[in-house]
N, CA, C and O atoms as CSV, one atom per row, in Angstrom:
chain,resi,resn,atom,element,x,y,z
A,1,UNK,N,N,0.866,-1.151,0.018
A,1,UNK,CA,C,-0.001,-0.052,0.004
A,1,UNK,C,C,0.855,1.362,0.219
A,1,UNK,O,O,0.345,2.461,0.437
A,2,UNK,N,N,2.229,1.082,0.111
A,2,UNK,CA,C,2.998,2.256,0.214
A,2,UNK,C,C,3.112,3.193,-0.980
A,2,UNK,O,O,3.533,4.350,-0.951
A,3,UNK,N,N,2.615,2.426,-2.170
A,3,UNK,CA,C,2.719,3.196,-3.480
A,3,UNK,C,C,1.451,4.000,-3.903
A,3,UNK,O,O,1.431,4.790,-4.846
A,4,UNK,N,N,0.295,3.675,-3.013
A,4,UNK,CA,C,-0.912,4.276,-3.332
A,4,UNK,C,C,-1.277,5.611,-2.610
A,4,UNK,O,O,-1.258,5.622,-1.379
A,5,UNK,N,N,-1.620,6.784,-3.334
A,5,UNK,CA,C,-1.831,8.006,-2.922
A,5,UNK,C,C,-2.765,7.915,-1.634
A,5,UNK,O,O,-3.666,7.082,-1.542
A,6,UNK,N,N,-2.463,8.846,-0.655
A,6,UNK,CA,C,-3.039,8.890,0.492
A,6,UNK,C,C,-4.716,9.183,0.406
A,6,UNK,O,O,-5.526,8.679,1.184
A,7,UNK,N,N,-5.011,9.975,-0.551
A,7,UNK,CA,C,-6.375,10.240,-0.760
A,7,UNK,C,C,-7.226,9.011,-1.309
A,7,UNK,O,O,-8.443,8.975,-1.126
A,8,UNK,N,N,-6.597,8.083,-1.935
A,8,UNK,CA,C,-7.146,6.883,-2.430
A,8,UNK,C,C,-7.356,5.919,-1.111
A,8,UNK,O,O,-8.430,5.347,-0.926
A,9,UNK,N,N,-6.479,5.815,-0.403
A,9,UNK,CA,C,-6.463,5.170,0.821
A,9,UNK,C,C,-7.665,5.589,1.836
A,9,UNK,O,O,-8.440,4.818,2.401
A,10,UNK,N,N,-7.623,6.894,1.915
A,10,UNK,CA,C,-8.725,7.377,2.855
A,10,UNK,C,C,-10.119,7.114,2.067
A,10,UNK,O,O,-11.069,6.740,2.756
A,11,UNK,N,N,-10.276,7.254,0.917
A,11,UNK,CA,C,-11.663,6.935,0.121
A,11,UNK,C,C,-11.878,5.557,0.548
A,11,UNK,O,O,-12.988,5.260,0.990
A,12,UNK,N,N,-10.864,4.592,0.464
A,12,UNK,CA,C,-11.161,3.181,0.558
A,12,UNK,C,C,-11.752,2.852,2.038
A,12,UNK,O,O,-12.583,1.990,2.324
A,13,UNK,N,N,-11.101,3.770,2.898
A,13,UNK,CA,C,-11.338,3.549,4.387
A,13,UNK,C,C,-12.778,3.981,4.737
A,13,UNK,O,O,-13.527,3.340,5.475
A,14,UNK,N,N,-13.070,5.113,4.138
A,14,UNK,CA,C,-14.495,5.548,4.110
A,14,UNK,C,C,-15.422,4.843,3.481
A,14,UNK,O,O,-16.556,4.916,3.953
A,15,UNK,N,N,-15.221,4.049,2.362
A,15,UNK,CA,C,-16.142,3.092,1.790
A,15,UNK,C,C,-16.318,2.008,2.705
A,15,UNK,O,O,-17.430,1.481,2.733
A,16,UNK,N,N,-15.486,1.616,3.402
A,16,UNK,CA,C,-15.690,0.570,4.346
A,16,UNK,C,C,-16.558,0.948,5.382
A,16,UNK,O,O,-17.323,0.123,5.880
A,17,UNK,N,N,-16.511,2.191,5.779
A,17,UNK,CA,C,-17.203,2.842,6.741
A,17,UNK,C,C,-18.794,2.869,6.172
A,17,UNK,O,O,-19.724,2.399,6.828
A,18,UNK,N,N,-18.922,3.369,5.112
A,18,UNK,CA,C,-20.178,3.591,4.411
A,18,UNK,C,C,-20.955,2.097,4.295
A,18,UNK,O,O,-22.175,1.990,4.417
A,19,UNK,N,N,-20.128,1.062,4.063
A,19,UNK,CA,C,-20.930,-0.203,3.734
A,19,UNK,C,C,-21.179,-0.923,5.145
A,19,UNK,O,O,-21.826,-1.968,5.215
A,20,UNK,N,N,-20.561,-0.228,6.381
A,20,UNK,CA,C,-20.839,-0.740,7.587
A,20,UNK,C,C,-20.016,-2.251,7.902
A,20,UNK,O,O,-20.414,-3.208,8.566
A,21,UNK,N,N,-18.804,-2.077,7.205
A,21,UNK,CA,C,-17.933,-3.191,7.392
A,21,UNK,C,C,-16.840,-2.698,8.292
A,21,UNK,O,O,-15.749,-2.324,7.863
A,22,UNK,N,N,-17.181,-2.715,9.574
A,22,UNK,CA,C,-16.228,-2.189,10.340
A,22,UNK,C,C,-15.072,-3.054,10.698
A,22,UNK,O,O,-13.996,-2.492,10.900
A,23,UNK,N,N,-15.147,-4.251,10.794
A,23,UNK,CA,C,-13.977,-5.132,11.091
A,23,UNK,C,C,-13.136,-4.942,9.921
A,23,UNK,O,O,-11.936,-4.847,10.178
A,24,UNK,N,N,-13.434,-4.871,8.838
A,24,UNK,CA,C,-12.676,-4.939,7.665
A,24,UNK,C,C,-12.054,-3.562,7.634
A,24,UNK,O,O,-10.868,-3.468,7.319
A,25,UNK,N,N,-12.746,-2.504,7.930
A,25,UNK,CA,C,-12.254,-1.176,8.128
A,25,UNK,C,C,-11.089,-1.214,8.967
A,25,UNK,O,O,-10.056,-0.701,8.537
A,26,UNK,N,N,-11.111,-1.809,10.232
A,26,UNK,CA,C,-10.109,-1.990,10.951
A,26,UNK,C,C,-8.949,-2.429,10.531
A,26,UNK,O,O,-7.872,-1.840,10.637
A,27,UNK,N,N,-9.189,-3.670,9.954
A,27,UNK,CA,C,-8.014,-4.424,9.344
A,27,UNK,C,C,-7.251,-3.507,8.336
A,27,UNK,O,O,-6.022,-3.430,8.340
A,28,UNK,N,N,-8.051,-2.815,7.470
A,28,UNK,CA,C,-7.468,-1.998,6.402
A,28,UNK,C,C,-6.640,-0.924,7.077
A,28,UNK,O,O,-5.492,-0.635,6.735
A,29,UNK,N,N,-7.285,-0.383,8.017
A,29,UNK,CA,C,-6.467,0.809,8.700
A,29,UNK,C,C,-5.180,0.355,9.359
A,29,UNK,O,O,-4.161,1.045,9.353
A,30,UNK,N,N,-5.279,-0.913,9.963
A,30,UNK,CA,C,-3.891,-1.510,10.478
A,30,UNK,C,C,-3.074,-1.738,9.593
A,30,UNK,O,O,-1.910,-1.807,9.987
A,31,UNK,N,N,-3.306,-1.933,8.160
A,31,UNK,CA,C,-2.384,-2.444,7.204
A,31,UNK,C,C,-2.047,-1.159,6.390
A,31,UNK,O,O,-1.270,-1.285,5.443
A,32,UNK,N,N,-2.542,0.009,6.664
A,32,UNK,CA,C,-2.216,1.172,5.996
A,32,UNK,C,C,-0.765,1.633,6.516
A,32,UNK,O,O,-0.310,1.278,7.603
A,33,UNK,N,N,-0.069,2.502,5.566
A,33,UNK,CA,C,1.269,2.859,5.773
A,33,UNK,C,C,1.246,3.895,7.140
A,33,UNK,O,O,0.259,4.495,7.567
A,34,UNK,N,N,2.440,3.916,7.615
A,34,UNK,CA,C,2.614,4.820,8.701
A,34,UNK,C,C,2.298,6.202,8.700
A,34,UNK,O,O,1.935,6.859,9.676
A,35,UNK,N,N,2.489,6.668,7.324
A,35,UNK,CA,C,2.138,8.332,7.271
A,35,UNK,C,C,0.475,8.434,7.202
A,35,UNK,O,O,-0.153,9.479,7.374
A,36,UNK,N,N,-0.049,7.254,6.941
A,36,UNK,CA,C,-1.548,7.397,6.917
A,36,UNK,C,C,-2.117,7.325,8.318
A,36,UNK,O,O,-2.983,8.098,8.727
A,37,UNK,N,N,-1.493,6.196,9.135
A,37,UNK,CA,C,-2.020,5.899,10.448
A,37,UNK,C,C,-1.801,6.988,11.308
A,37,UNK,O,O,-2.590,7.145,12.240
A,38,UNK,N,N,-0.764,7.848,11.137
A,38,UNK,CA,C,-0.380,8.804,11.991
A,38,UNK,C,C,-1.389,10.020,11.930
A,38,UNK,O,O,-1.255,10.930,12.748
A,39,UNK,N,N,-2.399,10.059,10.982
A,39,UNK,CA,C,-3.308,11.374,10.837
A,39,UNK,C,C,-4.311,11.331,11.840
A,39,UNK,O,O,-4.796,10.260,12.205
A,40,UNK,N,N,-4.641,12.396,12.293
A,40,UNK,CA,C,-5.729,12.338,13.257
A,40,UNK,C,C,-6.956,11.835,12.762
A,40,UNK,O,O,-7.696,11.086,13.400
A,41,UNK,N,N,-7.183,12.295,11.508
A,41,UNK,CA,C,-8.679,11.476,10.861
A,41,UNK,C,C,-8.780,10.193,10.968
A,41,UNK,O,O,-9.764,9.619,11.434
A,42,UNK,N,N,-7.593,9.560,10.469
A,42,UNK,CA,C,-7.514,8.013,10.408
A,42,UNK,C,C,-7.641,7.532,11.917
A,42,UNK,O,O,-8.430,6.605,12.097
A,43,UNK,N,N,-7.063,7.968,12.874
A,43,UNK,CA,C,-7.285,7.615,14.175
A,43,UNK,C,C,-8.511,7.807,14.700
A,43,UNK,O,O,-8.918,7.004,15.540
A,44,UNK,N,N,-9.236,8.803,14.333
A,44,UNK,CA,C,-10.805,8.922,14.734
A,44,UNK,C,C,-11.609,7.948,14.034
A,44,UNK,O,O,-12.580,7.464,14.616
A,45,UNK,N,N,-11.331,7.612,12.889
A,45,UNK,CA,C,-12.091,6.736,12.061
A,45,UNK,C,C,-11.865,5.435,12.519
A,45,UNK,O,O,-12.786,4.643,12.323
A,46,UNK,N,N,-10.683,4.951,13.182
A,46,UNK,CA,C,-10.251,3.817,13.719
A,46,UNK,C,C,-11.185,3.535,15.048
A,46,UNK,O,O,-11.759,2.475,15.298
A,47,UNK,N,N,-11.198,4.662,15.790
A,47,UNK,CA,C,-12.001,4.766,17.035
A,47,UNK,C,C,-13.475,4.508,16.840
A,47,UNK,O,O,-14.143,3.755,17.548
A,48,UNK,N,N,-13.925,5.221,15.789
A,48,UNK,CA,C,-15.373,4.925,15.301
A,48,UNK,C,C,-15.576,3.491,15.060
A,48,UNK,O,O,-16.451,2.868,15.662
A,49,UNK,N,N,-14.800,2.952,14.205
A,49,UNK,CA,C,-14.888,1.531,13.704
A,49,UNK,C,C,-15.054,0.626,14.992
A,49,UNK,O,O,-15.941,-0.214,15.147
A,50,UNK,N,N,-14.030,0.944,15.909
A,50,UNK,CA,C,-13.919,-0.044,17.202
A,50,UNK,C,C,-15.188,-0.007,17.934
A,50,UNK,O,O,-15.745,-0.994,18.414
A,51,UNK,N,N,-15.635,1.291,17.989
A,51,UNK,CA,C,-17.001,1.453,18.697
A,51,UNK,C,C,-18.083,0.854,18.012
A,51,UNK,O,O,-18.848,0.199,18.720
A,52,UNK,N,N,-18.346,0.924,16.720
A,52,UNK,CA,C,-19.341,0.381,15.926
A,52,UNK,C,C,-19.331,-1.188,15.963
A,52,UNK,O,O,-20.366,-1.849,16.060
A,53,UNK,N,N,-18.108,-1.711,15.879
A,53,UNK,CA,C,-17.843,-3.117,16.032
A,53,UNK,C,C,-17.955,-3.700,17.270
A,53,UNK,O,O,-17.719,-4.902,17.392
A,54,UNK,N,N,-18.322,-2.938,18.327
A,54,UNK,CA,C,-18.556,-3.361,19.512
A,54,UNK,C,C,-17.276,-3.834,20.268
A,54,UNK,O,O,-17.425,-4.588,21.229
A,55,UNK,N,N,-16.270,-3.512,19.964
A,55,UNK,CA,C,-15.027,-4.195,20.612
A,55,UNK,C,C,-14.703,-3.414,21.919
A,55,UNK,O,O,-14.272,-2.262,21.960
A,56,UNK,N,N,-14.970,-4.200,22.954
A,56,UNK,CA,C,-14.602,-3.762,24.288
A,56,UNK,C,C,-13.196,-3.569,24.539
A,56,UNK,O,O,-12.904,-2.723,25.384
A,57,UNK,N,N,-12.213,-4.241,23.922
A,57,UNK,CA,C,-10.917,-4.223,24.292
A,57,UNK,C,C,-10.197,-3.350,23.069
A,57,UNK,O,O,-10.096,-3.824,21.937
A,58,UNK,N,N,-9.686,-1.958,23.437
A,58,UNK,CA,C,-9.253,-1.123,22.323
A,58,UNK,C,C,-7.772,-1.617,22.021
A,58,UNK,O,O,-6.928,-1.807,22.896
A,59,UNK,N,N,-7.588,-1.789,20.733
A,59,UNK,CA,C,-6.194,-2.311,20.271
A,59,UNK,C,C,-5.564,-0.880,19.776
A,59,UNK,O,O,-6.066,0.018,19.099
A,60,UNK,N,N,-4.275,-1.016,20.375
A,60,UNK,CA,C,-3.377,0.221,20.146
A,60,UNK,C,C,-2.901,-0.002,18.837
A,60,UNK,O,O,-2.583,-1.109,18.404
A,61,UNK,N,N,-2.841,1.344,18.043
A,61,UNK,CA,C,-2.355,1.249,16.662
A,61,UNK,C,C,-0.878,1.451,16.926
A,61,UNK,O,O,-0.422,2.144,17.836
A,62,UNK,N,N,-0.133,0.724,15.969
A,62,UNK,CA,C,1.349,0.926,15.885
A,62,UNK,C,C,1.627,1.779,14.686
A,62,UNK,O,O,1.190,1.486,13.573
A,63,UNK,N,N,2.368,2.853,14.928
A,63,UNK,CA,C,2.656,3.740,13.783
A,63,UNK,C,C,3.816,4.503,14.164
A,63,UNK,O,O,4.288,5.336,13.390
């Protein structure tokens, strides 16, 4: 994913959210490049997906 533009990655992430595929969204975010993971927007979307997926245990993102 390192060679894909940031905007495309964000669009893909939002597409997962719109389809309510929250587990897939979290997996996609965790596989994203570090420069994408470190943005506030992506961190907020990850927290949103965790909440919607009903995960009680919060996973720390490594970036």
